[in-house]
C-alpha positions as CSV (number, residue, x, y, z in Angstrom):
1,M,48.9,68.3,-39.0
2,Q,46.6,68.8,-36.0
3,D,44.5,71.3,-38.6
4,D,44.5,68.2,-41.2
5,E,43.3,65.9,-38.0
6,E,40.1,68.2,-37.2
7,G,39.5,69.1,-41.1
8,W,39.3,65.3,-41.9
9,I,37.3,64.8,-38.4
10,A,35.0,67.1,-39.6
11,E,34.8,65.1,-42.8
12,F,34.4,62.0,-41.1
13,E,31.9,63.3,-39.1
14,A,29.8,65.3,-41.8
15,S,29.9,61.8,-44.2
16,G,29.1,59.3,-41.4
17,E,30.5,56.5,-40.1
18,S,28.8,53.8,-42.9
19,E,29.8,55.6,-45.8
20,L,33.4,56.1,-44.2
21,R,33.6,52.7,-43.6
22,D,31.8,51.9,-47.0
23,R,35.1,53.9,-48.3
24,L,37.5,52.2,-46.3
25,Y,36.7,48.8,-46.9
26,R,35.8,49.4,-50.8
27,G,39.5,51.0,-51.3
28,S,38.4,53.8,-52.8
29,G,41.8,55.4,-51.7
30,M,42.3,57.6,-48.6
31,H,45.1,59.8,-48.7
32,P,47.7,60.1,-47.3
33,E,47.9,57.2,-44.7
34,A,48.0,59.1,-42.1
35,K,44.2,60.2,-43.0
36,F,43.6,56.2,-43.7
37,H,44.7,55.3,-39.9
38,L,42.6,58.5,-38.0
39,A,39.3,57.1,-40.1
40,V,40.2,53.7,-38.6
41,R,40.7,55.1,-35.2
42,W,37.6,57.7,-35.8
43,L,35.8,54.5,-36.6
44,R,36.5,52.5,-33.7
45,E,36.1,55.5,-30.9
46,Q,32.3,56.2,-32.9
47,A,31.6,52.2,-32.1
48,R,33.2,52.7,-28.2
49,A,31.3,55.3,-27.5
50,R,28.2,53.6,-29.1
51,R,28.3,50.4,-27.0
52,L,28.9,52.4,-23.8
53,Q,25.4,54.7,-24.6
54,E,24.0,51.1,-25.6
55,E,25.3,49.7,-22.2
56,Q,24.3,52.5,-20.0
57,M,20.4,53.0,-21.4
58,H,20.3,48.8,-20.6
59,R,20.8,49.8,-17.2
60,D,18.6,52.5,-17.1
61,V,16.2,50.5,-18.7
62,R,16.3,47.7,-16.0
63,R,16.2,50.5,-13.3
64,T,13.2,51.7,-14.6
65,L,11.6,47.8,-14.8
66,W,12.7,47.8,-11.1
67,A,10.8,50.7,-10.3
68,A,7.8,49.9,-11.9
69,V,7.8,46.5,-10.2
70,A,8.2,48.4,-6.8
71,A,5.9,50.4,-7.9
72,V,3.0,47.6,-8.1
73,L,4.1,45.8,-4.8
74,V,3.4,49.2,-2.9
75,G,0.7,49.8,-4.2
76,I,-0.8,46.2,-3.7
77,V,0.6,46.3,0.1
78,G,-1.2,49.7,0.1
79,I,-4.5,48.1,-1.3
80,G,-4.2,45.3,1.0
81,I,-3.7,47.3,4.2
82,A,-6.8,49.4,3.2
83,L,-9.2,46.5,2.7
84,L,-8.2,44.9,6.0
85,R,-9.1,47.8,8.1
């Protein structure tokens, strides 16, 4: 059973999410039923992983923006100090 699941997962990865989703929703048949349930679970896990990656990317962009703003402020303060001397 575990070997079957590993083979199915390799098949899912090779075909990709879009094709697998199309096969599931078109009803082109996915037998045995355990393969169908594994496909649904695998798609759910892929969507969750993608969402987590997008959230991490969003946090990284926000941190980069704040770092850039801080660098600009430090530069302005530095120029201001240099001009006052």
